[in-house]
N, C-alpha and C positions, 0 to 999 in steps of 0.2 A: 396352655402347656407346648413348650419346646420338644422337639422332639428328643432332645438326651434329660430333660424332665421326667417324660414318659416313660422311656427304659429305665431310668434310674427306680421309680416307682413299677414299672414291670418288675423290676428285676429283687424290689424290696419284697415283693406277692408270692416269688417266687421263693426267696428267703426262708421267710416265714412259716412254709408250711410244709407238711412232712406229705400228705396226700394229692392227687392230682386226678380227675376224672376221664377216663380212658375211652373213649367212643369208640365203635367199632362196627363192622358190619358184616355179616353172613351172604356164601353164595350165592343165597337167595334174594340177597339185598334188604334184608333184615336187622335192625339200627339194637345195637346194645351198649350200653354202658356201664361201668367197673370205676369203683375209685379203687389206686392203688397208690400204697407206699414208694414214691419214689427219690432218687437222688440225683443231682447234675453237679459237672464240673464248672461249665462253662455258658449256662442257658441254650442250648444248640441241642445237647443229645440228653437224652432223659432215661432211667435206667430202674428198672420193676424186676421184684421175683415176682411170678405166678406158678401155680400148678398150671402144665403141659394139657390137663385134658377140661381145663376151667374155659366157659365159653369164650372170652375176650380173648385166651390161647389160642385156641383152634377158630377165633375170626379171624386174625391174624394172620398166620397159617396159609388161608385161601387169600384172604386180600388186604394186603399190606398197609394201606391207605389210613391212615388213622385222625381223630380229631383228638385233642386234649382242650383242657381248660383246670386251673389253677384260680382258685377264688378264695378270696378274705370272705367266712358267715358271720365275723363278728362287727362289723359295719352295720353302720345303720341302713334306716331301709333306703332305697332310691341314690346311695352312695357308694354303689358297687366299686370292686377294687375284682379284676381280674385278666387275666394274662390266656388268648385263645391262640393254640395252635392249631397247624398242620402239617404233620408228619408220617415220615414212613418208619412202618414198625421191623423189627427184624428178631428170632430168636439167637443170643450169639454164641457162636464155635470157635474153637480153635485159639488163635491168639487174642483176637476182638474180645475173648469171655475171658481171658486170663486180662485184659487191660481193665474189662467192664466190673469183673470182680475187685480191682484194686480200686473204681471210682465209688463204687458202688457201697466198698468199707468205708472209704474216706470221713463222712461224719456218724459212721455206726455206734463209736464210743462215747460220744455228746450226747447220740440222739436216743442211746439204751437200746441197743437195737445189737444183735449180735452178728458179729461177726458172719461172711459168706466163706463158704469155703468152696474150692472145684468139686468135692465132693456133693457138695449139697446141690449144688443144679446142671448135673450130667444124670442120663440113667445109669443105674435103677432108679437112683432119685426123683421123686414126683416134679418140682420143683425144676424150672427153668430162669434163665436170667436174661431178659429181652433190650432192648433198647429202642427212643425212637428216636430220630433224628428230626429235628422243627424243619419246615421246609419254608412254612410264615410262620412269623407273631402279629399278633395283636394285642393291641389291650383298648380299655374305655378309654374317650377321651372326657375328663369330668365338664367339658366345657358345652360336651356337646349331648343332644338326646340317646342316650343308647347309641353311641357312637363310637365304630372300633375302629381302631387307626393304625397300619403296622408299624410298627419299632424294630430298630438292631438292638440285641443283646450287646 
């Protein structure tokens, strides 16, 4: 597959999924993964809401480097379709929070998800809105043996 075909496959995997697997690391280097519901508008920034006191949220607050996998679990064995990302994460505040809420709410009705309001993701509420900005994108090359190739979204 050429680069544009790989990008199209990767975008299709992202578009078909509601959840990503978020990899974080705590201050001692202990890894942790969590599935989170996500939204993206551009395949470069990924948004999710989580409780501020969850392990992955606490990890992100101390170490913003993230790994992300979005995959199609319905394909046949050894026919994997997945997107792998390295990213920098952050809790959104100020104008970024308002813009993030707009992105997050974009597909809400079509997905059967309640729309967020600012009061849902600022103190004293338990939840916060987070964004991961992708640094690198990879997908599996179907012509290679477990070969991850970079792509441009």
